N, C-alpha and C positions, 0 to 999 in steps of 0.2 A: 529648836533646832535638833536635828538627827543626833544620836550620840556617837554615831560613825562615818567617819565621810566615806567610806567605800563598804562594798560589800565585795568578796572574793565566795564564788561560787562552785563547789564541786557539781558535776553536771547532773547528775543521779539527783542530786536535790529540787530540781525542775524538772527532768525528764524521768521517764519511768521505764527503768531495763528490764523490766517484766514484760514491757510491750512484745519482744522478741517471741514471748509463748505461744500466742496463736499464730505467725508464723510458721514457727516450729511443728506446732501441732497438725500444721497444715501437709507439712513434707512428710512427717514420722507420726501418722495419727496415737494421741495418749500418750506421747512419749514428751510432749510438750514440758511439764513440768520437770522431769528428770533431767533431761539433756539440757535444759538452760539453765539449773542451778551446777550441774556439773562444769558446763561450758564458762559461767561468769568466774566460778571459783579458781579455773584454771587460767583463766584471763590475767586476775589478778597477781596468781603465785608465777606463772612465766613473766610476768612485768617485773615483779620482785627479784626474780633468779635473776634476769636478764641486768638488771640493774646493778645487781651484788656482783656478778661477774664480768661487766662491762659490756656487753655482748647486746648493745640496742638497737632495735628494730622499733618502729613505731607502733601504735595501739593498733592500729587495722592489720598490720600482719599477724600480731601479737594474738588479736580475736580469731582470725583462720586458723593458725597454730590450734588454741583451744577448741575450737570448734572439731576440727580432726579428730585431735585426741577424744572428745567427750564421745563422738560418732562411734569411735572405735571401740571405747570403753563399754558402753551399753550395747555394743554388737549390734548396729544398724549401719545401712551402705551407705553413704554419703557420695550423689554422683556429683561432677564437677557445676552440674547447674544447678543442685541444692546447695551447693556451698557457695555458690555465688548470691543465691537467692538468699540465704539466710545470714551470711556476712554483712547484706545489702539490707537488712533489717537494720541494723543499726543507725544505719543513714536517715531513718524515719520512725524514731521515738513517741509516742506519744508524752505529752507534758503531763505533768499532775495538774490536778483541777483547781489547785490554788497557783499555779506559778505565772501564767499573764497577771492576773491583777495583782499579784506581791511585786512583781518587777516594773509594773507600772505604777504603783506605791511610793516605793523605793525611787523610781527615777522622779516623780514628779515633786518630791521631798529634797530634791539637791543631791541623792545619794548615788556617788558612780558605781557601777556594776559591771563585776569583770568574772572571768573564770578562771580558777586554778584546776585543770582536769588533764587527766592521763590521756583521754581520747585522741585523736590525730585531728589534726585542724580542719581535715574536710569532715571528719564526724559531726564536731562541734558545729560548723557552720551549717552544714546541710540540715541538721535537725531543728537550729533557730530560725532559719529561714522557712521550713517547711512550715513551721508554726507560728509564724509572722512575727516573731518575738526578734529578731534581728537587729532592728533600729533602739532596742531598749538596753544594748550592752554596748557598754566603754571599748570594751575590748574582751574579743575569746581568746584567751590564754591557755594553749596547749604545753604540755611539759614538753613537747617533742620541740618548743623552742630553744630549751639546752639540752637536750638529749638524756632526761632523765625520767623517773616515774616519783612519784609519790610513795612513799615518806622521806624520799631523799629533799635535807634539807634545802638543796639547788633547786627544788622543784618550787618548793614555796617561795622562796628569796625570788621569784619570778612576777610575783605581786608587788612587792615593794617597788623592785625596778623599774615598775610600768608605771605605777601609781605614783612615785616620788612624793610617799607619805612616809609615817611613822610607822610602825606595826601595830601601836598601839590604836589607832585610827584606822586600821583596816578588821573588819570581821569575817572572819571566816566562817564558810556553813558547810558543812560536812556530810555525806551519806553513812556514812561506813564509821564505825566507832575507830574503827583504827586510824583513818584519817583525821578524825576529831585530836586523836591522839598524835599523830605527827605534827597537825598544824600548832596546836597547844604548847607542844616542845620548840619548836621553832619560835615562836613568841608572840601568834596571835591570839588575840581574843578568838574564843571558839563557841559557835552554837553547834550541837550535834542536832541535824534535823532526824527523828529515829524512828522513819516513815514505817519499816517493818517492824516495831519493836521489838528489838534485840536489847541483850543486857548489854551493858558494860563494858569493854573490853577492860581484861587484865594486866593492863600495861604500866601502871602505877601512876596516871595521870587522867584527869577528868578534864570535860571539857565545861568552859563555861556558863552553860546553860545547855539544857536538854527539851526539847520540842517534838513532837507527834508531826507535825506541820510546819507551815511557812508564819502561821498565825503566831506564833512563838517567837520567830525571827523579827518579825515586823513591830510587836510589841516591842524590843528590846531595842530596835536598832531607831524607832521613832517614840521614844519614851514614855511607852503605856505601860511599861513594867520594871521593875527595879532591876538596874544593872547590877549581876553579879561577878561581873570580871575581877573586881577587887575580893 
C-alpha cells in the first residue's frame, strides 16, 4: 500500500520552467538566460508582494508584468507581439523527462494526484493537455481558486479542502525550497524535488525528504525507501 493517499504537486516539479529560455533567445538572441532568470524572480516577488498587500491579480497578469520589468531592466525593447509570444510560452512548458512515468506509476498504485500551484487555471490546463497528461490528474488546483499565493496557508489548504483527507495523508511535492518550507509549516509531509541543486533555504524548517528528481518521491510514496516524516 502507498504510504500516502494523495500527492499534491507544485507545477514546476512536473514542468520545466526553463522551457521558456529557447523562446526568449529567439526574440532576444543571447539574452535568454539573463532575461528568464530575472523574469522568474520578479514573477514570484510580485506574487508575494500582491499577496501581502491584498492586491490580487492572477498569475498570467503577474507573468506579463514581470516580463515587462525584466525587459526594461536589461534594456531590450519588448514589442506587443514579443510580449504575447513570451507570455504564451508559459502555456507550453516541457514536462521533465521523468514526469509522465512518475504520474502514471502513482495513479496505477491508487494515489490521488492534484496540483497546488500559483499558476493560473489556464496555464495548468494548457500545459497538461499539450503534454497528454491531463487524464492523470484528479484536479489541477490553482491558488486562484481563493485568490491567494503560496506560501499563504490558505493556498495550501485548497488541497485538504478538495481531497477531504487529513494533512498527514497528503504528500506535498515542492520545486522551490521556500515552497517546501511553506507546505511543511502548514502541516503537510513534504518532499523537496530539488531539480536545480539549490542550497536549503534558511527559514528554520526543513522538508521531510529531498530528492533531485521524482525517483525519490516515488520511493517514498510507494514504500521503497524509509519514510522520514517522523
